[in-house]
mmCIF file of the N, C-alpha and C atoms, coordinates in Angstrom:
data_MODEL
# 
_entry.id   MODEL 
# 
loop_
_atom_site.group_PDB 
_atom_site.id 
_atom_site.type_symbol 
_atom_site.label_atom_id 
_atom_site.label_alt_id 
_atom_site.label_comp_id 
_atom_site.label_asym_id 
_atom_site.label_entity_id 
_atom_site.label_seq_id 
_atom_site.pdbx_PDB_ins_code 
_atom_site.Cartn_x 
_atom_site.Cartn_y 
_atom_site.Cartn_z 
_atom_site.occupancy 
_atom_site.B_iso_or_equiv 
_atom_site.pdbx_formal_charge 
_atom_site.auth_seq_id 
_atom_site.auth_comp_id 
_atom_site.auth_asym_id 
_atom_site.auth_atom_id 
_atom_site.pdbx_PDB_model_num 
ATOM 1   N N  . MET A 1 1  ? 23.163  12.755 -17.366 1.00 0.00 ? 1  MET A N  1 
ATOM 2   C CA . MET A 1 1  ? 23.336  13.173 -15.790 1.00 0.00 ? 1  MET A CA 1 
ATOM 3   C C  . MET A 1 1  ? 23.884  12.047 -15.450 1.00 0.00 ? 1  MET A C  1 
ATOM 4   N N  . ASP A 1 2  ? 24.611  12.110 -14.059 1.00 0.00 ? 2  ASP A N  1 
ATOM 5   C CA . ASP A 1 2  ? 25.539  10.717 -13.374 1.00 0.00 ? 2  ASP A CA 1 
ATOM 6   C C  . ASP A 1 2  ? 24.433  10.099 -12.495 1.00 0.00 ? 2  ASP A C  1 
ATOM 7   N N  . LYS A 1 3  ? 24.702  9.082  -12.648 1.00 0.00 ? 3  LYS A N  1 
ATOM 8   C CA . LYS A 1 3  ? 23.645  8.180  -11.849 1.00 0.00 ? 3  LYS A CA 1 
ATOM 9   C C  . LYS A 1 3  ? 23.840  8.080  -10.080 1.00 0.00 ? 3  LYS A C  1 
ATOM 10  N N  . ARG A 1 4  ? 25.044  8.959  -10.117 1.00 0.00 ? 4  ARG A N  1 
ATOM 11  C CA . ARG A 1 4  ? 25.400  9.306  -8.441  1.00 0.00 ? 4  ARG A CA 1 
ATOM 12  C C  . ARG A 1 4  ? 24.428  10.361 -7.716  1.00 0.00 ? 4  ARG A C  1 
ATOM 13  N N  . ASN A 1 5  ? 23.623  11.176 -8.627  1.00 0.00 ? 5  ASN A N  1 
ATOM 14  C CA . ASN A 1 5  ? 23.014  12.264 -8.128  1.00 0.00 ? 5  ASN A CA 1 
ATOM 15  C C  . ASN A 1 5  ? 21.464  11.786 -7.719  1.00 0.00 ? 5  ASN A C  1 
ATOM 16  N N  . PHE A 1 6  ? 20.937  10.560 -7.990  1.00 0.00 ? 6  PHE A N  1 
ATOM 17  C CA . PHE A 1 6  ? 19.726  10.095 -7.928  1.00 0.00 ? 6  PHE A CA 1 
ATOM 18  C C  . PHE A 1 6  ? 19.773  9.680  -6.351  1.00 0.00 ? 6  PHE A C  1 
ATOM 19  N N  . ALA A 1 7  ? 18.409  10.084 -5.425  1.00 0.00 ? 7  ALA A N  1 
ATOM 20  C CA . ALA A 1 7  ? 18.334  9.642  -4.369  1.00 0.00 ? 7  ALA A CA 1 
ATOM 21  C C  . ALA A 1 7  ? 18.208  8.312  -3.979  1.00 0.00 ? 7  ALA A C  1 
ATOM 22  N N  . PHE A 1 8  ? 17.542  7.487  -5.167  1.00 0.00 ? 8  PHE A N  1 
ATOM 23  C CA . PHE A 1 8  ? 17.395  5.826  -5.324  1.00 0.00 ? 8  PHE A CA 1 
ATOM 24  C C  . PHE A 1 8  ? 17.576  5.162  -6.644  1.00 0.00 ? 8  PHE A C  1 
ATOM 25  N N  . GLY A 1 9  ? 17.838  4.484  -6.235  1.00 0.00 ? 9  GLY A N  1 
ATOM 26  C CA . GLY A 1 9  ? 18.546  3.456  -6.989  1.00 0.00 ? 9  GLY A CA 1 
ATOM 27  C C  . GLY A 1 9  ? 16.989  3.014  -8.137  1.00 0.00 ? 9  GLY A C  1 
ATOM 28  N N  . LYS A 1 10 ? 17.343  1.917  -8.895  1.00 0.00 ? 10 LYS A N  1 
ATOM 29  C CA . LYS A 1 10 ? 16.236  1.063  -9.558  1.00 0.00 ? 10 LYS A CA 1 
ATOM 30  C C  . LYS A 1 10 ? 15.351  0.211  -8.874  1.00 0.00 ? 10 LYS A C  1 
ATOM 31  N N  . ASN A 1 11 ? 16.175  -0.756 -8.039  1.00 0.00 ? 11 ASN A N  1 
ATOM 32  C CA . ASN A 1 11 ? 15.408  -1.563 -6.699  1.00 0.00 ? 11 ASN A CA 1 
ATOM 33  C C  . ASN A 1 11 ? 14.502  -0.734 -6.055  1.00 0.00 ? 11 ASN A C  1 
ATOM 34  N N  . ASN A 1 12 ? 15.094  0.363  -5.364  1.00 0.00 ? 12 ASN A N  1 
ATOM 35  C CA . ASN A 1 12 ? 14.169  0.951  -4.443  1.00 0.00 ? 12 ASN A CA 1 
ATOM 36  C C  . ASN A 1 12 ? 12.855  1.633  -5.516  1.00 0.00 ? 12 ASN A C  1 
ATOM 37  N N  . LEU A 1 13 ? 13.108  2.314  -6.811  1.00 0.00 ? 13 LEU A N  1 
ATOM 38  C CA . LEU A 1 13 ? 11.813  2.644  -7.402  1.00 0.00 ? 13 LEU A CA 1 
ATOM 39  C C  . LEU A 1 13 ? 10.644  1.510  -7.775  1.00 0.00 ? 13 LEU A C  1 
ATOM 40  N N  . ILE A 1 14 ? 11.375  0.658  -7.872  1.00 0.00 ? 14 ILE A N  1 
ATOM 41  C CA . ILE A 1 14 ? 10.476  -0.936 -7.966  1.00 0.00 ? 14 ILE A CA 1 
ATOM 42  C C  . ILE A 1 14 ? 9.969   -1.193 -6.811  1.00 0.00 ? 14 ILE A C  1 
ATOM 43  N N  . LEU A 1 15 ? 10.597  -1.379 -5.663  1.00 0.00 ? 15 LEU A N  1 
ATOM 44  C CA . LEU A 1 15 ? 10.215  -1.717 -4.263  1.00 0.00 ? 15 LEU A CA 1 
ATOM 45  C C  . LEU A 1 15 ? 8.853   -0.831 -3.891  1.00 0.00 ? 15 LEU A C  1 
ATOM 46  N N  . ILE A 1 16 ? 8.895   0.431  -4.150  1.00 0.00 ? 16 ILE A N  1 
ATOM 47  C CA . ILE A 1 16 ? 7.955   1.424  -3.780  1.00 0.00 ? 16 ILE A CA 1 
ATOM 48  C C  . ILE A 1 16 ? 6.950   1.556  -4.714  1.00 0.00 ? 16 ILE A C  1 
ATOM 49  N N  . ALA A 1 17 ? 7.397   1.185  -6.139  1.00 0.00 ? 17 ALA A N  1 
ATOM 50  C CA . ALA A 1 17 ? 6.332   0.793  -6.901  1.00 0.00 ? 17 ALA A CA 1 
ATOM 51  C C  . ALA A 1 17 ? 5.098   -0.056 -6.375  1.00 0.00 ? 17 ALA A C  1 
ATOM 52  N N  . ILE A 1 18 ? 5.636   -1.391 -6.017  1.00 0.00 ? 18 ILE A N  1 
ATOM 53  C CA . ILE A 1 18 ? 5.293   -2.351 -5.589  1.00 0.00 ? 18 ILE A CA 1 
ATOM 54  C C  . ILE A 1 18 ? 4.075   -2.284 -4.497  1.00 0.00 ? 18 ILE A C  1 
ATOM 55  N N  . GLY A 1 19 ? 4.869   -1.087 -3.547  1.00 0.00 ? 19 GLY A N  1 
ATOM 56  C CA . GLY A 1 19 ? 4.275   -0.746 -2.255  1.00 0.00 ? 19 GLY A CA 1 
ATOM 57  C C  . GLY A 1 19 ? 2.989   0.004  -2.279  1.00 0.00 ? 19 GLY A C  1 
ATOM 58  N N  . MET A 1 20 ? 3.308   0.796  -3.507  1.00 0.00 ? 20 MET A N  1 
ATOM 59  C CA . MET A 1 20 ? 1.925   1.351  -3.513  1.00 0.00 ? 20 MET A CA 1 
ATOM 60  C C  . MET A 1 20 ? 0.831   0.809  -3.642  1.00 0.00 ? 20 MET A C  1 
ATOM 61  N N  . VAL A 1 21 ? 1.187   -0.370 -5.143  1.00 0.00 ? 21 VAL A N  1 
ATOM 62  C CA . VAL A 1 21 ? 0.325   -1.171 -5.430  1.00 0.00 ? 21 VAL A CA 1 
ATOM 63  C C  . VAL A 1 21 ? -0.457  -1.869 -4.637  1.00 0.00 ? 21 VAL A C  1 
ATOM 64  N N  . VAL A 1 22 ? 0.295   -2.554 -3.619  1.00 0.00 ? 22 VAL A N  1 
ATOM 65  C CA . VAL A 1 22 ? -0.340  -3.311 -2.351  1.00 0.00 ? 22 VAL A CA 1 
ATOM 66  C C  . VAL A 1 22 ? -1.570  -2.327 -1.749  1.00 0.00 ? 22 VAL A C  1 
ATOM 67  N N  . VAL A 1 23 ? -0.593  -1.092 -1.425  1.00 0.00 ? 23 VAL A N  1 
ATOM 68  C CA . VAL A 1 23 ? -1.549  -0.059 -0.640  1.00 0.00 ? 23 VAL A CA 1 
ATOM 69  C C  . VAL A 1 23 ? -3.174  0.177  -1.518  1.00 0.00 ? 23 VAL A C  1 
ATOM 70  N N  . ILE A 1 24 ? -3.165  0.480  -2.757  1.00 0.00 ? 24 ILE A N  1 
ATOM 71  C CA . ILE A 1 24 ? -4.218  -0.026 -3.625  1.00 0.00 ? 24 ILE A CA 1 
ATOM 72  C C  . ILE A 1 24 ? -4.913  -0.696 -3.547  1.00 0.00 ? 24 ILE A C  1 
ATOM 73  N N  . ILE A 1 25 ? -4.454  -1.650 -3.538  1.00 0.00 ? 25 ILE A N  1 
ATOM 74  C CA . ILE A 1 25 ? -5.418  -3.130 -3.224  1.00 0.00 ? 25 ILE A CA 1 
ATOM 75  C C  . ILE A 1 25 ? -5.723  -3.229 -1.887  1.00 0.00 ? 25 ILE A C  1 
ATOM 76  N N  . GLY A 1 26 ? -4.969  -2.857 -0.973  1.00 0.00 ? 26 GLY A N  1 
ATOM 77  C CA . GLY A 1 26 ? -5.911  -2.594 0.369   1.00 0.00 ? 26 GLY A CA 1 
ATOM 78  C C  . GLY A 1 26 ? -7.030  -1.900 0.495   1.00 0.00 ? 26 GLY A C  1 
ATOM 79  N N  . PHE A 1 27 ? -6.767  -0.773 -0.247  1.00 0.00 ? 27 PHE A N  1 
ATOM 80  C CA . PHE A 1 27 ? -7.688  0.175  0.090   1.00 0.00 ? 27 PHE A CA 1 
ATOM 81  C C  . PHE A 1 27 ? -9.134  -0.266 -0.988  1.00 0.00 ? 27 PHE A C  1 
ATOM 82  N N  . LEU A 1 28 ? -8.820  -0.925 -1.802  1.00 0.00 ? 28 LEU A N  1 
ATOM 83  C CA . LEU A 1 28 ? -9.741  -1.233 -2.729  1.00 0.00 ? 28 LEU A CA 1 
ATOM 84  C C  . LEU A 1 28 ? -11.001 -2.290 -2.106  1.00 0.00 ? 28 LEU A C  1 
ATOM 85  N N  . LEU A 1 29 ? -9.954  -3.205 -1.184  1.00 0.00 ? 29 LEU A N  1 
ATOM 86  C CA . LEU A 1 29 ? -10.600 -4.031 -0.636  1.00 0.00 ? 29 LEU A CA 1 
ATOM 87  C C  . LEU A 1 29 ? -11.420 -3.497 0.783   1.00 0.00 ? 29 LEU A C  1 
ATOM 88  N N  . MET A 1 30 ? -11.300 -2.497 1.046   1.00 0.00 ? 30 MET A N  1 
ATOM 89  C CA . MET A 1 30 ? -11.886 -1.440 1.810   1.00 0.00 ? 30 MET A CA 1 
ATOM 90  C C  . MET A 1 30 ? -13.424 -1.238 1.410   1.00 0.00 ? 30 MET A C  1 
ATOM 91  N N  . THR A 1 31 ? -13.384 -0.643 -0.057  1.00 0.00 ? 31 THR A N  1 
ATOM 92  C CA . THR A 1 31 ? -14.746 -0.421 -0.789  1.00 0.00 ? 31 THR A CA 1 
ATOM 93  C C  . THR A 1 31 ? -15.540 -1.685 -0.459  1.00 0.00 ? 31 THR A C  1 
ATOM 94  N N  . GLY A 1 32 ? -17.146 -0.957 -0.432  1.00 0.00 ? 32 GLY A N  1 
ATOM 95  C CA . GLY A 1 32 ? -18.183 -1.603 -0.506  1.00 0.00 ? 32 GLY A CA 1 
ATOM 96  C C  . GLY A 1 32 ? -19.410 -1.169 -0.289  1.00 0.00 ? 32 GLY A C  1 
ATOM 97  N N  . PRO A 1 33 ? -20.665 -1.367 -0.306  1.00 0.00 ? 33 PRO A N  1 
ATOM 98  C CA . PRO A 1 33 ? -21.844 -0.960 0.111   1.00 0.00 ? 33 PRO A CA 1 
ATOM 99  C C  . PRO A 1 33 ? -21.467 -0.191 1.076   1.00 0.00 ? 33 PRO A C  1 
ATOM 100 N N  . SER A 1 34 ? -22.658 1.083  1.515   1.00 0.00 ? 34 SER A N  1 
ATOM 101 C CA . SER A 1 34 ? -22.587 2.101  2.584   1.00 0.00 ? 34 SER A CA 1 
ATOM 102 C C  . SER A 1 34 ? -23.867 1.650  3.219   1.00 0.00 ? 34 SER A C  1 
ATOM 103 N N  . THR A 1 35 ? -24.214 2.218  4.262   1.00 0.00 ? 35 THR A N  1 
ATOM 104 C CA . THR A 1 35 ? -25.421 2.124  5.270   1.00 0.00 ? 35 THR A CA 1 
ATOM 105 C C  . THR A 1 35 ? -26.042 3.598  5.001   1.00 0.00 ? 35 THR A C  1 
ATOM 106 N N  . THR A 1 36 ? -27.193 3.403  4.740   1.00 0.00 ? 36 THR A N  1 
ATOM 107 C CA . THR A 1 36 ? -27.975 4.726  4.425   1.00 0.00 ? 36 THR A CA 1 
ATOM 108 C C  . THR A 1 36 ? -28.904 4.789  5.551   1.00 0.00 ? 36 THR A C  1 
ATOM 109 N N  . VAL A 1 37 ? -29.185 5.770  5.636   1.00 0.00 ? 37 VAL A N  1 
ATOM 110 C CA . VAL A 1 37 ? -30.512 6.323  6.581   1.00 0.00 ? 37 VAL A CA 1 
ATOM 111 C C  . VAL A 1 37 ? -31.726 5.093  6.337   1.00 0.00 ? 37 VAL A C  1 
ATOM 112 N N  . ASP A 1 38 ? -32.200 4.615  5.203   1.00 0.00 ? 38 ASP A N  1 
ATOM 113 C CA . ASP A 1 38 ? -33.082 3.590  5.503   1.00 0.00 ? 38 ASP A CA 1 
ATOM 114 C C  . ASP A 1 38 ? -32.509 2.651  4.967   1.00 0.00 ? 38 ASP A C  1 
ATOM 115 N N  . HIS A 1 39 ? -31.710 1.950  5.188   1.00 0.00 ? 39 HIS A N  1 
ATOM 116 C CA . HIS A 1 39 ? -30.901 0.586  4.650   1.00 0.00 ? 39 HIS A CA 1 
ATOM 117 C C  . HIS A 1 39 ? -29.808 0.511  5.630   1.00 0.00 ? 39 HIS A C  1 
ATOM 118 N N  . PHE A 1 40 ? -29.574 -0.442 6.614   1.00 0.00 ? 40 PHE A N  1 
ATOM 119 C CA . PHE A 1 40 ? -28.184 -0.884 7.172   1.00 0.00 ? 40 PHE A CA 1 
ATOM 120 C C  . PHE A 1 40 ? -27.486 -1.920 6.458   1.00 0.00 ? 40 PHE A C  1 
ATOM 121 N N  . GLU A 1 41 ? -26.421 -1.937 6.075   1.00 0.00 ? 41 GLU A N  1 
ATOM 122 C CA . GLU A 1 41 ? -25.473 -2.856 5.494   1.00 0.00 ? 41 GLU A CA 1 
ATOM 123 C C  . GLU A 1 41 ? -24.733 -3.208 6.446   1.00 0.00 ? 41 GLU A C  1 
ATOM 124 N N  . ALA A 1 42 ? -25.167 -4.573 6.993   1.00 0.00 ? 42 ALA A N  1 
ATOM 125 C CA . ALA A 1 42 ? -23.908 -5.432 7.541   1.00 0.00 ? 42 ALA A CA 1 
ATOM 126 C C  . ALA A 1 42 ? -22.213 -5.465 6.911   1.00 0.00 ? 42 ALA A C  1 
ATOM 127 N N  . ASP A 1 43 ? -22.390 -5.418 5.955   1.00 0.00 ? 43 ASP A N  1 
ATOM 128 C CA . ASP A 1 43 ? -21.488 -5.710 5.181   1.00 0.00 ? 43 ASP A CA 1 
ATOM 129 C C  . ASP A 1 43 ? -20.079 -4.752 5.945   1.00 0.00 ? 43 ASP A C  1 
ATOM 130 N N  . ILE A 1 44 ? -20.738 -3.783 6.285   1.00 0.00 ? 44 ILE A N  1 
ATOM 131 C CA . ILE A 1 44 ? -19.722 -2.577 6.740   1.00 0.00 ? 44 ILE A CA 1 
ATOM 132 C C  . ILE A 1 44 ? -18.330 -3.337 7.743   1.00 0.00 ? 44 ILE A C  1 
ATOM 133 N N  . PHE A 1 45 ? -19.464 -4.501 8.322   1.00 0.00 ? 45 PHE A N  1 
ATOM 134 C CA . PHE A 1 45 ? -18.490 -4.874 9.692   1.00 0.00 ? 45 PHE A CA 1 
ATOM 135 C C  . PHE A 1 45 ? -17.795 -6.422 9.334   1.00 0.00 ? 45 PHE A C  1 
ATOM 136 N N  . SER A 1 46 ? -17.827 -6.500 7.840   1.00 0.00 ? 46 SER A N  1 
ATOM 137 C CA . SER A 1 46 ? -16.832 -7.824 7.431   1.00 0.00 ? 46 SER A CA 1 
ATOM 138 C C  . SER A 1 46 ? -15.391 -7.656 7.790   1.00 0.00 ? 46 SER A C  1 
ATOM 139 N N  . VAL A 1 47 ? -15.044 -9.107 7.680   1.00 0.00 ? 47 VAL A N  1 
ATOM 140 C CA . VAL A 1 47 ? -13.747 -9.429 8.082   1.00 0.00 ? 47 VAL A CA 1 
ATOM 141 C C  . VAL A 1 47 ? -12.505 -8.609 6.973   1.00 0.00 ? 47 VAL A C  1 
ATOM 142 N N  . ARG A 1 48 ? -13.401 -9.074 5.752   1.00 0.00 ? 48 ARG A N  1 
ATOM 143 C CA . ARG A 1 48 ? -12.410 -8.565 4.703   1.00 0.00 ? 48 ARG A CA 1 
ATOM 144 C C  . ARG A 1 48 ? -12.115 -6.784 4.868   1.00 0.00 ? 48 ARG A C  1 
ATOM 145 N N  . ARG A 1 49 ? -13.283 -5.973 5.248   1.00 0.00 ? 49 ARG A N  1 
ATOM 146 C CA . ARG A 1 49 ? -13.233 -4.785 5.521   1.00 0.00 ? 49 ARG A CA 1 
ATOM 147 C C  . ARG A 1 49 ? -12.558 -4.199 6.869   1.00 0.00 ? 49 ARG A C  1 
ATOM 148 N N  . VAL A 1 50 ? -12.423 -4.949 7.710   1.00 0.00 ? 50 VAL A N  1 
ATOM 149 C CA . VAL A 1 50 ? -11.922 -4.077 8.862   1.00 0.00 ? 50 VAL A CA 1 
ATOM 150 C C  . VAL A 1 50 ? -11.016 -5.192 9.727   1.00 0.00 ? 50 VAL A C  1 
ATOM 151 N N  . ARG A 1 51 ? -10.299 -5.962 9.213   1.00 0.00 ? 51 ARG A N  1 
ATOM 152 C CA . ARG A 1 51 ? -9.348  -6.793 9.307   1.00 0.00 ? 51 ARG A CA 1 
ATOM 153 C C  . ARG A 1 51 ? -8.284  -7.102 8.064   1.00 0.00 ? 51 ARG A C  1 
ATOM 154 N N  . ILE A 1 52 ? -8.819  -7.365 6.983   1.00 0.00 ? 52 ILE A N  1 
ATOM 155 C CA . ILE A 1 52 ? -7.608  -7.927 6.184   1.00 0.00 ? 52 ILE A CA 1 
ATOM 156 C C  . ILE A 1 52 ? -7.162  -6.575 4.964   1.00 0.00 ? 52 ILE A C  1 
ATOM 157 N N  . ALA A 1 53 ? -7.960  -5.857 4.717   1.00 0.00 ? 53 ALA A N  1 
ATOM 158 C CA . ALA A 1 53 ? -7.700  -4.671 4.266   1.00 0.00 ? 53 ALA A CA 1 
ATOM 159 C C  . ALA A 1 53 ? -6.711  -3.893 4.698   1.00 0.00 ? 53 ALA A C  1 
ATOM 160 N N  . PRO A 1 54 ? -7.136  -3.427 6.122   1.00 0.00 ? 54 PRO A N  1 
ATOM 161 C CA . PRO A 1 54 ? -5.916  -2.479 6.466   1.00 0.00 ? 54 PRO A CA 1 
ATOM 162 C C  . PRO A 1 54 ? -4.796  -3.106 6.631   1.00 0.00 ? 54 PRO A C  1 
ATOM 163 N N  . VAL A 1 55 ? -4.373  -4.652 7.364   1.00 0.00 ? 55 VAL A N  1 
ATOM 164 C CA . VAL A 1 55 ? -3.402  -5.240 7.284   1.00 0.00 ? 55 VAL A CA 1 
ATOM 165 C C  . VAL A 1 55 ? -2.556  -5.035 5.968   1.00 0.00 ? 55 VAL A C  1 
ATOM 166 N N  . ILE A 1 56 ? -3.400  -5.323 5.034   1.00 0.00 ? 56 ILE A N  1 
ATOM 167 C CA . ILE A 1 56 ? -2.735  -5.414 3.306   1.00 0.00 ? 56 ILE A CA 1 
ATOM 168 C C  . ILE A 1 56 ? -1.984  -3.961 3.441   1.00 0.00 ? 56 ILE A C  1 
ATOM 169 N N  . CYS A 1 57 ? -3.146  -2.636 3.606   1.00 0.00 ? 57 CYS A N  1 
ATOM 170 C CA . CYS A 1 57 ? -2.369  -1.493 3.820   1.00 0.00 ? 57 CYS A CA 1 
ATOM 171 C C  . CYS A 1 57 ? -0.954  -1.215 4.712   1.00 0.00 ? 57 CYS A C  1 
ATOM 172 N N  . LEU A 1 58 ? -1.076  -2.004 5.509   1.00 0.00 ? 58 LEU A N  1 
ATOM 173 C CA . LEU A 1 58 ? -0.191  -1.498 6.330   1.00 0.00 ? 58 LEU A CA 1 
ATOM 174 C C  . LEU A 1 58 ? 1.348   -2.251 5.635   1.00 0.00 ? 58 LEU A C  1 
ATOM 175 N N  . ILE A 1 59 ? 1.206   -3.420 5.273   1.00 0.00 ? 59 ILE A N  1 
ATOM 176 C CA . ILE A 1 59 ? 2.333   -4.275 4.742   1.00 0.00 ? 59 ILE A CA 1 
ATOM 177 C C  . ILE A 1 59 ? 3.026   -3.770 3.650   1.00 0.00 ? 59 ILE A C  1 
ATOM 178 N N  . GLY A 1 60 ? 2.070   -2.542 2.830   1.00 0.00 ? 60 GLY A N  1 
ATOM 179 C CA . GLY A 1 60 ? 2.064   -1.660 1.351   1.00 0.00 ? 60 GLY A CA 1 
ATOM 180 C C  . GLY A 1 60 ? 2.949   -0.486 2.249   1.00 0.00 ? 60 GLY A C  1 
ATOM 181 N N  . PHE A 1 61 ? 2.827   0.222  3.261   1.00 0.00 ? 61 PHE A N  1 
ATOM 182 C CA . PHE A 1 61 ? 3.213   1.379  3.944   1.00 0.00 ? 61 PHE A CA 1 
ATOM 183 C C  . PHE A 1 61 ? 4.492   0.922  4.573   1.00 0.00 ? 61 PHE A C  1 
ATOM 184 N N  . VAL A 1 62 ? 4.850   -0.362 4.949   1.00 0.00 ? 62 VAL A N  1 
ATOM 185 C CA . VAL A 1 62 ? 5.829   -1.001 5.307   1.00 0.00 ? 62 VAL A CA 1 
ATOM 186 C C  . VAL A 1 62 ? 7.222   -1.372 4.206   1.00 0.00 ? 62 VAL A C  1 
ATOM 187 N N  . MET A 1 63 ? 6.370   -1.580 3.307   1.00 0.00 ? 63 MET A N  1 
ATOM 188 C CA . MET A 1 63 ? 7.380   -1.910 2.317   1.00 0.00 ? 63 MET A CA 1 
ATOM 189 C C  . MET A 1 63 ? 8.085   -0.624 1.101   1.00 0.00 ? 63 MET A C  1 
ATOM 190 N N  . MET A 1 64 ? 7.099   0.745  1.588   1.00 0.00 ? 64 MET A N  1 
ATOM 191 C CA . MET A 1 64 ? 7.355   1.605  0.801   1.00 0.00 ? 64 MET A CA 1 
ATOM 192 C C  . MET A 1 64 ? 8.340   2.232  1.980   1.00 0.00 ? 64 MET A C  1 
ATOM 193 N N  . ILE A 1 65 ? 8.246   2.307  3.145   1.00 0.00 ? 65 ILE A N  1 
ATOM 194 C CA . ILE A 1 65 ? 9.398   2.596  3.882   1.00 0.00 ? 65 ILE A CA 1 
ATOM 195 C C  . ILE A 1 65 ? 10.724  1.799  4.070   1.00 0.00 ? 65 ILE A C  1 
ATOM 196 N N  . TYR A 1 66 ? 10.527  0.650  3.842   1.00 0.00 ? 66 TYR A N  1 
ATOM 197 C CA . TYR A 1 66 ? 12.087  -0.203 3.768   1.00 0.00 ? 66 TYR A CA 1 
ATOM 198 C C  . TYR A 1 66 ? 12.547  0.161  1.953   1.00 0.00 ? 66 TYR A C  1 
ATOM 199 N N  . ALA A 1 67 ? 12.034  0.745  1.156   1.00 0.00 ? 67 ALA A N  1 
ATOM 200 C CA . ALA A 1 67 ? 12.232  0.994  -0.137  1.00 0.00 ? 67 ALA A CA 1 
ATOM 201 C C  . ALA A 1 67 ? 13.386  2.522  0.127   1.00 0.00 ? 67 ALA A C  1 
ATOM 202 N N  . VAL A 1 68 ? 12.428  3.169  0.800   1.00 0.00 ? 68 VAL A N  1 
ATOM 203 C CA . VAL A 1 68 ? 13.010  4.200  0.826   1.00 0.00 ? 68 VAL A CA 1 
ATOM 204 C C  . VAL A 1 68 ? 14.607  4.424  1.948   1.00 0.00 ? 68 VAL A C  1 
ATOM 205 N N  . ILE A 1 69 ? 14.509  3.452  3.154   1.00 0.00 ? 69 ILE A N  1 
ATOM 206 C CA . ILE A 1 69 ? 15.861  3.268  3.729   1.00 0.00 ? 69 ILE A CA 1 
ATOM 207 C C  . ILE A 1 69 ? 16.505  2.789  3.488   1.00 0.00 ? 69 ILE A C  1 
ATOM 208 N N  . LYS A 1 70 ? 15.943  1.670  2.581   1.00 0.00 ? 70 LYS A N  1 
ATOM 209 C CA . LYS A 1 70 ? 16.925  0.908  2.107   1.00 0.00 ? 70 LYS A CA 1 
ATOM 210 C C  . LYS A 1 70 ? 17.988  1.285  0.933   1.00 0.00 ? 70 LYS A C  1 
ATOM 211 N N  . LYS A 1 71 ? 19.236  0.959  1.476   1.00 0.00 ? 71 LYS A N  1 
ATOM 212 C CA . LYS A 1 71 ? 20.486  1.803  0.376   1.00 0.00 ? 71 LYS A CA 1 
ATOM 213 C C  . LYS A 1 71 ? 20.776  1.004  -0.811  1.00 0.00 ? 71 LYS A C  1 
ATOM 214 N N  . PRO A 1 72 ? 20.803  1.927  -1.818  1.00 0.00 ? 72 PRO A N  1 
ATOM 215 C CA . PRO A 1 72 ? 20.812  1.382  -3.165  1.00 0.00 ? 72 PRO A CA 1 
ATOM 216 C C  . PRO A 1 72 ? 22.790  0.715  -3.408  1.00 0.00 ? 72 PRO A C  1 
ATOM 217 N N  . LYS A 1 73 ? 22.450  -0.344 -4.112  1.00 0.00 ? 73 LYS A N  1 
ATOM 218 C CA . LYS A 1 73 ? 23.943  -0.673 -4.789  1.00 0.00 ? 73 LYS A CA 1 
ATOM 219 C C  . LYS A 1 73 ? 24.288  0.002  -5.688  1.00 0.00 ? 73 LYS A C  1 
ATOM 220 N N  . GLU A 1 74 ? 25.816  0.049  -5.020  1.00 0.00 ? 74 GLU A N  1 
ATOM 221 C CA . GLU A 1 74 ? 26.992  1.095  -5.888  1.00 0.00 ? 74 GLU A CA 1 
ATOM 222 C C  . GLU A 1 74 ? 27.304  -0.226 -6.963  1.00 0.00 ? 74 GLU A C  1 
ATOM 223 N N  . ASP A 1 75 ? 27.389  0.633  -8.340  1.00 0.00 ? 75 ASP A N  1 
ATOM 224 C CA . ASP A 1 75 ? 28.006  -0.195 -9.456  1.00 0.00 ? 75 ASP A CA 1 
ATOM 225 C C  . ASP A 1 75 ? 29.343  -0.305 -8.950  1.00 0.00 ? 75 ASP A C  1 
# 
């Protein structure tokens, strides 16, 4: 199969994979104990879950968009 038929180059696929890993890390940072009817968990409003994790997810999504838009190098 000819390499010119592929939409993405090797670097594009690596950047997409890195972006996916960053998004997964962001979602993992959002996890934690939940509030129930009997017990209120104040950790649901922590800085890590409300500010840091969504920013990390956003960075991962931007990385993936850049990887899709970036033109692959011609050999």
